Phi, psi and omega in degrees: 000132166267118184233114178055038176084001177252138172281131179248127174263332185219153180226134176247119185256136165283160179265290180289128185087354176240304180262312185255138176284130182226160182223101179297339182282337185292311177298324177306306179300323181295320177286337167298324179288336177272011178097009179249106184266004185253001190304326177307327177279358179245331185214112179218176176296333189266329184200159179210161189268182193301324182304317183280323175298313184296325183285323185279352173250015176075014178282335189233131173286160176306319178298308182297322179300305178304317183293323178297317183293344174301335178288343180262358182238171182286144182305145178092357178288135182278158175305320180295316181300321179292315177304315179297316181290323178292322181284355189287344174297338186275132179244249188228161175235105182299136186302326180301340179284330176289325173306312187291329170295316175300325180287318176303320187290340181298327183228008175226158167280122180235148187218162184237132179225119194219137161278110187204182185210171192296318180303305180301319180290318175298313176296321176293318179293329172294320172299311183303322180296314182292318193264331188232005179062033186231128183290334184188174175270012184299319178306337187275342186237148171296321175209144171256126178244103178250132192300330180286338176275321183284325188092014181220155176218151173296145010265020177298123187302337184293338177292318181295311185294325174301313185291318180298314180292316188290322180270349182069047185257150168265130182296324186290341176244015178249133177255126170258125182245115177218160177259000181252126187293327183291332173292314183300314180297320175293326183285321185296319181294347177264002178086012176284133170296134187228158169218124168282107188272101177225132180070016179203164177260165179294335181291318179289323176290316196260331195307320182266007178254343185274000000 
């Protein structure tokens, strides 16, 4: 594939906002219903506080994460209500995006790089099984790089360096697609080709280029 005049051997896809539709406003609203009007100051697309960083880099277990979130909500809130509010960010994955991943893999090495956590991945995999009869996205990618398993998260440049080294990728022939500008900027500084996905889908971006 030729992208902006460059030959592409590998494509690194973000998950939320690129492959999976998400909505950062929904957990803010869900936690408001649970008695927390301050959630937006702790978790947004651009930044988040230590608790969420620690959870998405595997420093905090799911049990401890939910227990700590109990401090953010009104007394009597169940752990399941907290989990449901946290998972409300996850929406749907249109089937044509799975087709474009299959098409991309025909002539490219493709990878997934996601800031995520165990609760979201469990919920997402349950959705995949129910809606697409897939246990996970593993069959579509050469490797899944998940922040809570690696111990690093975007935009830390070390996570991009880890992926490049682990997969044996050349930055100049690797395309990284993400919906968060701070992640795009970090990857670009390492010489990785990037596309900030805004106002279009990966199908619209890639279909006529693969």
